[in-house]
C-alpha positions, -999 to 999 in steps of 0.1 A, spaced: -413 -500 779 -377 -500 792 -363 -467 804 -329 -454 793 -310 -425 808 -281 -410 787 -256 -388 805 -241 -361 783 -257 -344 753 -226 -343 731 -222 -362 698 -220 -396 714 -248 -390 739 -271 -375 714 -266 -404 690 -272 -429 718 -304 -412 728 -317 -411 693 -312 -448 687 -325 -458 721 -357 -439 716 -361 -452 680 -356 -487 695 -386 -482 717 -371 -471 750 -384 -442 771 -353 -421 769 -340 -392 790 -310 -372 779 -293 -354 808 -269 -325 800 -251 -304 826 -247 -273 805 -275 -250 794 -271 -260 757 -251 -292 752 -228 -303 723 -202 -276 730 -173 -297 717 -192 -302 685 -193 -264 682 -155 -261 684 -146 -291 662 -130 -285 629 -123 -249 637 -161 -243 641 -170 -261 609 -173 -296 624 -155 -324 604 -183 -349 608 -167 -380 592 -136 -391 573 -143 -396 536 -126 -431 539 -119 -449 572 -83 -458 577 -82 -481 608 -45 -475 613 -52 -439 623 -72 -450 654 -54 -459 686 -66 -472 719 -52 -488 751 -82 -510 752 -87 -540 729 -77 -532 693 -100 -560 682 -130 -544 698 -120 -511 683 -119 -526 648 -153 -542 653 -167 -508 664 -153 -491 633 -167 -518 610 -201 -520 627 -215 -489 609 -198 -483 575 -190 -447 568 -213 -446 537 -242 -455 560 -232 -429 585 -231 -403 557 -266 -413 547 -277 -408 583 -266 -372 584 -277 -363 549 -309 -382 545 -321 -386 581 -309 -354 597 -311 -333 565 -275 -320 568 -258 -321 534 -221 -329 535 -193 -317 514 -160 -335 507 -127 -318 515 -102 -339 496 -72 -321 511 -80 -333 546 -100 -364 536 -130 -352 557 -167 -345 553 -180 -311 565 -215 -297 565 -221 -277 533 -230 -248 556 -195 -250 573 -214 -244 605 -208 -268 634 -239 -255 651 -260 -271 623 -247 -304 633 -253 -299 671 -288 -286 665 -296 -314 640 -286 -341 665 -307 -326 693 -336 -320 670 -335 -356 659 -334 -367 695 -364 -347 705 -383 -358 673 -377 -394 683 -393 -387 717 -362 -381 738 -368 -360 769 -338 -336 768 -330 -320 801 -304 -292 800 -288 -278 831 -292 -311 849 -258 -321 861 -253 -357 874 -233 -360 906 -235 -398 911 -251 -430 898 -253 -465 913 -266 -499 902 -295 -512 923 -315 -544 923 -335 -534 892 -316 -509 871 -298 -477 880 -304 -447 903 -290 -414 891 -286 -384 914 -286 -348 901 -269 -318 916 -303 -303 925 -310 -333 947 -334 -350 924 -331 -388 918 -340 -406 886 -343 -443 880 -337 -463 848 -333 -498 834 -303 -490 813 -277 -462 818 -254 -447 791 -225 -426 803 -214 -403 775 -200 -375 796 -167 -370 777 -131 -373 787 -108 -348 802 -99 -326 773 -119 -294 774 -134 -288 809 -151 -256 798 -173 -276 774 -183 -301 801 -156 -327 795 -141 -324 829 -137 -361 837 -166 -362 862 -182 -393 846 -149 -412 845 -144 -405 882 -179 -418 890 -172 -450 870 -139 -455 888 -156 -452 922 -179 -480 912 -150 -502 905 -148 -500 867 -113 -504 853 -101 -473 835 -70 -472 813 -46 -443 820 -55 -412 800 -31 -395 777 -31 -365 754 -45 -374 720 -44 -339 705 -14 -319 716 14 -298 700 46 -315 692 75 -296 708 113 -297 704 139 -282 727 158 -265 713 134 -258 684 144 -258 648 112 -241 638 112 -208 656 116 -188 624 85 -205 610 62 -193 638 30 -180 624 32 -199 591 10 -227 578 28 -250 554 22 -284 537 48 -307 553 55 -344 559 63 -355 595 76 -389 604 77 -405 639 107 -430 638 108 -442 674 91 -476 678 66 -481 649 75 -456 622 46 -436 609 43 -407 585 16 -381 581 13 -353 555 -8 -323 556 -11 -286 564 7 -278 596 8 -246 616 39 -235 635 33 -217 668 62 -204 689 85 -232 676 60 -260 680 42 -280 654 5 -274 661 -29 -278 646 -33 -306 620 1 -321 628 -8 -328 664 -39 -345 652 -26 -365 623 5 -377 640 -11 -382 674 -16 -420 668 20 -424 657 34 -405 687 11 -426 709 26 -458 694 63 -449 699 70 -474 725 61 -485 760 86 -462 777 71 -432 760 36 -443 771 48 -447 807 63 -412 807 29 -398 796 11 -418 822 34 -406 850 27 -370 840 -11 -377 841 -17 -356 810 -54 -351 804 -69 -366 773 -94 -392 759 -90 -429 764 -88 -435 726 -89 -411 696 -89 -411 659 -57 -395 646 -78 -376 621 -107 -365 643 -98 -328 649 -127 -327 673 -107 -317 704 -125 -345 723 
């Protein structure tokens, strides 16, 4: 029986562990925090927008291969994903047409996090909380993984799902990316996928504290328009606007990308402009 180690018990890591175990592998899920899935808990304002109702590929951006990204999006149709959550995990979903998203009927992100971890354990995954990974290296037969407590584990296959750089308090502190880079893997520059849109001087100061339905268009480079509920905070366009227009802002030209890279703004390698997950 092959042995698989998954680093990170967030949404991606939990899913990887579930399917590795169901595929017949002896699977260990390592999580540095005492509970795991902390970004799930804060996603969607604590409600967890699990899936889009309909997948719009134009809302996804990446500095990696667009073709690979499209293949990933099409590999598991959204209707099959919905069935996984509802039928397999037992988490009924509700459609929110205003945002085009699916939320758990309970409106509790904790139900999603707990459901994923329960499914992993039910599949036979050994879930180890408070087990922070400090290094891993490929050896003649598989991988050696070293923990902060000095323990060393071995596996045939290794899945690194330790998150990006967005919310260090949840465990997404970039440690996994740094380990991969030290091993010689090529990493694309990181940039902020979810960030307020600011203007100086601001035309929106008098709107601070209000939430309105507005339409925003990014005209530099490839024009793109997003419509939805936006919140104005101290003259910035925050909340849904930063998420829905994130892909458009990312695609406003090479010069804009280079400015972001030179600032070394923390953020994920690629992100859905509708995700709202804070990942």
